[in-house]
C-alpha positions in Angstrom: 20.2 -20.6 -6.9 20.6 -16.9 -7.8 16.8 -16.3 -7.9 16.4 -17.6 -4.4 19.4 -15.6 -3.2 17.9 -12.4 -4.7 14.6 -13.1 -2.9 16.4 -13.8 0.4 18.3 -10.5 0.0 15.1 -8.6 -0.7 13.4 -10.2 2.4 16.4 -9.2 4.5 16.3 -5.7 3.2 12.7 -5.4 4.3 11.0 -5.3 0.9 8.3 -7.8 2.1 7.5 -9.9 5.1 4.8 -12.6 5.2 2.9 -12.5 8.5 3.4 -15.7 10.6 6.5 -17.1 8.9 10.0 -17.7 10.3 11.6 -15.7 7.4 12.3 -12.0 8.0 11.8 -10.0 11.1 9.4 -11.2 13.8 6.0 -9.5 13.9 3.6 -8.6 16.8 0.7 -9.9 14.8 -0.2 -13.6 15.1 -0.3 -15.7 11.9 -3.7 -15.8 10.2 -5.2 -19.2 10.2 -8.3 -18.8 8.1 -8.1 -20.7 4.8 -9.6 -17.9 2.9 -7.4 -15.1 4.3 -3.8 -14.1 3.6 -1.9 -11.3 5.3 1.5 -9.9 4.4 3.5 -6.7 4.4 5.3 -5.3 1.3 6.5 -2.0 -0.1 3.9 0.1 -1.8 6.1 0.5 -4.9 9.6 -0.3 -6.1 11.9 2.5 -5.3 14.8 3.1 -7.8 17.9 4.8 -6.6 18.2 8.3 -8.1 21.5 10.0 -7.6 22.7 13.4 -8.4 23.1 12.6 -12.1 19.5 11.5 -12.4 18.2 14.8 -10.9 20.7 16.9 -12.9 19.5 15.2 -16.1 15.9 15.7 -15.1 16.6 19.4 -14.4 18.3 19.8 -17.8 15.4 18.2 -19.6 12.9 20.5 -17.7 15.0 23.6 -18.7 15.1 22.5 -22.3 11.3 21.9 -22.4 10.7 25.3 -20.8 13.0 27.0 -23.3 11.4 25.3 -26.3 8.0 26.2 -25.0 9.0 29.8 -24.5 10.4 30.0 -28.1 7.2 28.6 -29.5 4.6 30.3 -27.3 6.4 33.4 -26.0 4.5 33.2 -22.7 6.1 33.5 -19.3 3.2 31.9 -17.5 3.8 28.6 -19.4 7.4 28.6 -18.2 6.2 29.0 -14.6 3.7 26.2 -15.0 6.5 23.9 -16.5 8.8 24.8 -13.6 6.1 24.1 -11.0 5.3 20.8 -12.6 9.0 19.9 -12.7 9.4 20.6 -9.0 6.3 18.5 -8.2 7.5 15.5 -10.2 11.0 15.8 -8.6 9.5 15.7 -5.1 7.4 12.7 -6.2 10.5 10.9 -7.6 12.3 11.5 -4.3 9.5 10.0 -2.2 10.4 6.7 -0.5 7.8 3.8 -0.4 6.0 2.9 2.8 5.8 -0.6 4.0 2.1 -1.5 3.8 0.1 -4.2 5.5 -2.1 -6.2 3.1 -5.0 -8.6 3.9 -6.9 -10.5 1.3 -10.0 -12.4 2.3 -13.5 -13.4 1.0 -14.8 -9.8 1.0 -11.9 -8.0 -0.6 -8.5 -6.5 -0.2 -7.4 -4.3 2.8 -4.4 -2.1 2.3 -3.5 -0.5 5.6 -6.8 0.9 6.8 -8.4 1.2 3.4 -10.8 -1.6 2.2 -11.3 -2.4 -1.5 -14.3 -4.7 -2.1 -14.2 -7.2 -5.1 -17.5 -5.6 -6.4 -15.6 -2.4 -7.3 -13.2 -4.2 -9.7 -13.8 -6.0 -12.9 -10.6 -8.1 -13.1 -7.0 -8.5 -12.0 -3.8 -8.8 -13.9 -0.1 -9.6 -13.4 1.8 -6.8 -15.0 5.5 -7.5 -15.8 7.3 -5.2 -13.3 10.6 -7.0 -13.2 11.7 -9.5 -10.6 8.8 -8.9 -8.2 5.3 -10.3 -8.6 2.7 -7.6 -8.6 -1.0 -7.5 -9.1 -3.2 -4.8 -10.4 -7.0 -4.6 -9.8 -8.8 -3.0 -12.7 -11.7 -0.8 -11.5 -15.3 -1.0 -12.9 -15.7 2.7 -13.0 -14.2 4.5 -16.0 -12.5 7.1 -13.8 -11.6 4.8 -11.0 -8.0 4.2 -10.0 -6.5 0.7 -10.3 -5.0 -0.8 -7.1 -1.5 -2.2 -7.4 0.2 -4.4 -4.8 3.4 -6.4 -4.5 3.5 -10.0 -3.2 5.9 -11.9 -1.1 7.1 -15.0 -3.0 5.9 -17.3 -0.2 2.2 -16.4 -0.6 1.7 -15.5 -4.2 0.0 -18.8 -5.1 -2.5 -18.5 -2.3 -3.2 -14.8 -3.2 -3.8 -15.7 -6.8 -6.1 -18.6 -5.8 -8.2 -16.3 -3.6 -8.4 -13.6 -6.3 -9.3 -16.1 -9.0 -12.3 -17.2 -6.9 -13.7 -13.6 -7.0 -12.3 -11.9 -10.1 -11.3 -13.0 -13.6 -7.6 -12.7 -14.6 -6.8 -10.6 -17.7 -3.6 -10.2 -19.6 -2.0 -6.9 -18.9 -0.1 -5.0 -21.6 2.2 -2.3 -20.3 1.3 1.1 -21.8 3.8 3.3 -23.5 3.7 5.6 -20.4 4.5 2.5 -18.2 7.5 1.7 -20.4 8.7 5.3 -20.3 8.4 5.4 -16.5 10.4 2.2 -16.2 13.1 3.5 -18.5 13.3 6.7 -16.5 13.5 4.7 -13.3 10.7 6.7 -11.8 
């Protein structure tokens, strides 16, 4: 099937690797045998290829915004701020994702060396992010940051089962900013 072929290609490209399976590259870490624990590795976000045309278009939009801002406000400082922000966003757009180690157990989620306890989150959702299954944990604190993670196809049912035991699942509607970022391939 085409869907299985796409998943196999992604696994071979290093997008994810479930610890302890025969698929993908071998790992130094032994397979986790606890029923309430799942470990896997996955990319921290989906990287979109951005060629010269993307950056040229981005620079053109930044120059147009700066010019319009100058025509309206007539302030050079505003132009400098727009230029600095444009450079920061271009550097962020060029950043490549790291491959992170994830561990989900009875007490919470561990991403790399950072631990996220279930008590700090009110729910989880499955945002529609294209062909890959992702999960977003919604924080209890108003100014808290959500935690997003991508799943290997082999362990998504087990991860959802463990999360459902500790947090309620909510429907997630993509915001207009999320739609814009997807359209911009950011």
